C-alpha angles and dihedrals in degrees: 000000000000109000105197148047128200117215108203130179130196099210144018124278093020096146094255093150091064089053093049092046091051095045094047091049091050094045093050090052089059105032134044099221123033124167129204120215135182113186091197125026138188113230115219117243092234108022097037087216132103114257095212092049094048091044095057097037092049100039095052096029091231118196092235132112116241091232092055093052096072141031107203143006112237092251091053091050095050091049091053094046090050087054089056093254101123089124090058090051092052091046093053093046091050092050094048092047094047091053089057091044091055092049101041137051092234138000122215108206121198121196128222125289108240092229097153144036099287097081097133091052089042093054090050094050091049090051091050092049093050092048094048093048088051092229132149114244136227109202115210127192139171125246092216088107125071112282094249092049092048092052092047092049092049092048091054091049093045092051092048093056093043092049088058091049093249111149114237110206101177145358118214122189113198134196093020125156111259092231091059096047101100094041091051094050092047092046092054093046089058093070102030131081114258090249092064112098114224122200133174124200117198119227115273112202091202090063094040095051125076126256119235087252090058089053090052091051094044093052096035085235132179116234110228100173139002101032090157090062099055094113091070113123118239107231095178139346132211139181117246101211102123127071115292097250091057096039095055091064089061098056115122131195117292087006126191110206119214113195140142113275093242095058096102091165092059093043095051093039093053092048090052092046088053090058093044120094088214094068135055121264116274123218101191153321125246113205110204137201094042088277122143128201117259119270093257092056091047090053090050092052092047090058093059118102097211111045121171118211113290115194131188120212135179097224121095119250096265095049092044092052091049093050092050090051091054098048112134099222120222136175100246130200111275094017093129095173093060094036093055092043089051093053092048090050093047096053091043095059106023128065096223095179093056094043095051092045090055093045095050090049093050119123118199117237114234127331129270124225091250091050090047093050092045091051091048091054093046093048093048090053094050093071110020114222137190119239126190119214114196096188102070093149091068116095093214091057091051094047092050090048090053091052093048092051091049090052090046092225108134143001113252135207117193118201116217143059115316092222091055092048091050092051091050092049093048094047093049095041093235118158107219120153101220091197086071095058134055115241119198127183099205101213093044097042127109088239097059101090094043091049090050091053093046092051091047091055092047095049108028090103085063090056094261111155129191094267091055090045091052090049094049094045087057086065112091093221093055093042093050092047090052089052088057092046091050093048094246088120131022097220145350134228120195141143104093087112104007128070123255091253091052089054100042102038094069090047092052091047098044111019096028129186130304120264111277093016114118100178136038110221139165143229136201121211101219110204102204124182096276108005146033119243125188114220120196141211102005102136116032123033117056101193112004121195122235089263091049091047090053091050090048090051093050093046090048092050091051091049089050092053092046090058095047099263116127101223125236104177126213117192099207126221141144091267137044127230116330096335098100137055135192141094095286094047092047090052090055091044092052091047090053092052091049091054091050090053097043097039110020088168092070124089107230139163130190154211091016134149121243096248092049089049098054106023115074095204094050092040094055093046094051101033108015096171097049120115090203106039112107095013106055116143101174109062118189115198120212094231144001094258092059096040099046095047093044095052092048092047092050091046096050100037100044101030090239119164110240110205111197154320089243112190119229130201103035123122090236130020119273115160132193126219126207114248086234092055123139128224086257090055092052092046094050095043092053089051094051089046090056090049090049088053091056092065095053 
């Protein structure tokens, strides 16, 4: 079951509070524990709290701390993005959301408010948050614009979400004119999928107009009388400047009177009109200029049994009227009149049962790089593993180790002399508590003689004698591999200094390949901007045969599945389908047929060109009947030359994170780093090695 919904708007003052109130009320009637979360909030100038957040938490008395219900203020978020730390922002938001998701049955997520001039940026950040959380979206917009403009704006927003593979569950237009309702709904349905629910909520003046309390706050007024009636909604306001007999004819329904504080005639006349059945109801009186009625008038008012709110303000009448006219109305915590009216309006115009049913049945399409990395870290923590790192003299290895210890993900053994490691740490300024890791000097360790004897027994049929065994066990790669073989470590990561052959040869000699696996291969998890692609083989096999390519494809698909990616395999070549001929194309074609025979359950296409494999438009034009073309996520390259250069080109030109190479086919996990690896590469490779070890 899907456990979240993202409410996103495309403009300020869209009536999003009404939607959130209605959704939360509907969810709580169906589920025991529902959380509310705002990734980015707006702090109030006076209260220093977010109105939306306080409104939902207080109205529904949620068992949720204010500080856990958001991640950043808008100012904090913008500062971090300007420093190039947008990735950090997304990471924090994902972590905060996931904590709530684990604790609650459902999480209602409300996007930011578009209250300033960065609306384009704000729309993009909301889109990225929704995508990385893997949540369906409800798009909300205001009908303040002309109907045609509203429909066009919504279509642009809808297509933006869909193009990023974000599922749109519903579109709600708010504050529309009743006469435009049917036309707006039909206009939206023209560009949306039939599964998208479309609702339109007519404007409700009682929700659009300010309460008397909002007038008090806007004018910083002092309440003289009627404080218990401040939730009354201002239906109209008028200035009492003319004589009473003329002014009374201008009173509208739910009227707020604005008049100088010394106009006793207007004050008393309005109070009497409020009691009279011949005049509309009054909601309050604003006394301007800092003037107060005379004592005798105050005593007269005090003796009345039905006193509407009377407020004193410092502004003159003209300024006060202008400020009241510009009030940005909100549904505030404790405003029961507007809260109840919002809920009634929501249920009248929105099919809550249908909407929640569709939301809970939603399945996210694909997986983003941030989701993938979050899931990797979470999975690695679930079953703690022990990884040995032979290259302790490399700064990148030590920095990654420090990060892993801080994240409390795995146990680490470093091979080398402790004094050398300490010197490297001090020189690089790396803080790494060595009491938290195991350090082994291979030749001087208690394991050395046993490892020598074991290797001799394993390789004596290959003319290995004790002297050769001693020499090889002095090598950190061989020693680390033997630790894995003996169960003293669950996996090994090397290659930051050593060659691929230096890392893999000991594994082939000691750990060996799994039963039924004829070839050891590798994959990279390529974390592109909005998706994960699995590239194989980009590190091991120079010129694989058709049989080896088939095995690489099957192993890569299994690796993909093990890491939560449903594989769609593309066997890459320089032609697509039956359009090309030649030895290289035929080899890929034969490999594709072998996979179909050996694993008919896998979706595979080949030969196919890279653009047809990953671009839906090109894929459909070249191979219109293919289930893989345009949406492949496991890409098998025909040879090492193509694969290695392609992964590096994609990594460098797009800024993609390349996690790997992860070796496939060994009995226990040993993974090879590139000598040009970054600290991030080391960190990620150790994590995937730990996860591989969980499945053995």
